[in-house]
Residue, then its C-alpha position, 0 to 999 in steps of 0.5 A: x467905854x464906862x465912864x465908872x472904875x469900881x474896884x471891888x470884890x464884895x458883890x454886895x459892893x458891885x450892886x450897889x455901885x452899879x445900882x447908883x451908877x445906873x439911876x446917874x445914867x452911868x456906866x461902870x467898869x467893874x475891876x475885881x483885879x487889881x492888877x486889871x484896874x492899875x492898867x486903866x487907873x489913868x483912863x477913868x475921872x470916877x473911880x470908888x474903891x470898895x472898903x475891902x480893897x481901900x489896903x491893897x489900892x494902897x500898897x499899889x503905889x499908883x500915882x495919885x490922883x481926884x476922883x477916886x472915892x471909898x465906897x461902904x463902911x470903914x473901921x477908923x484902921x481903913x483910913x490909915x492905908 
């Protein structure tokens, strides 16, 4: 099983996060489809959400939890999600 769930569609974000995780000897499961991510939301200790998916994840009304980080450069509007 993977250590990190990455919710991303942007190929560059996937490459960067996977490289960082590899350096830390962590395995990554990439969920490009939000429905797939929702099914495994509670299984992971760490979830990384690429900035382009933040609004979609917020709209999914997933339960709040610790261990969620956002990766990427975001404009101020993104943080309102």
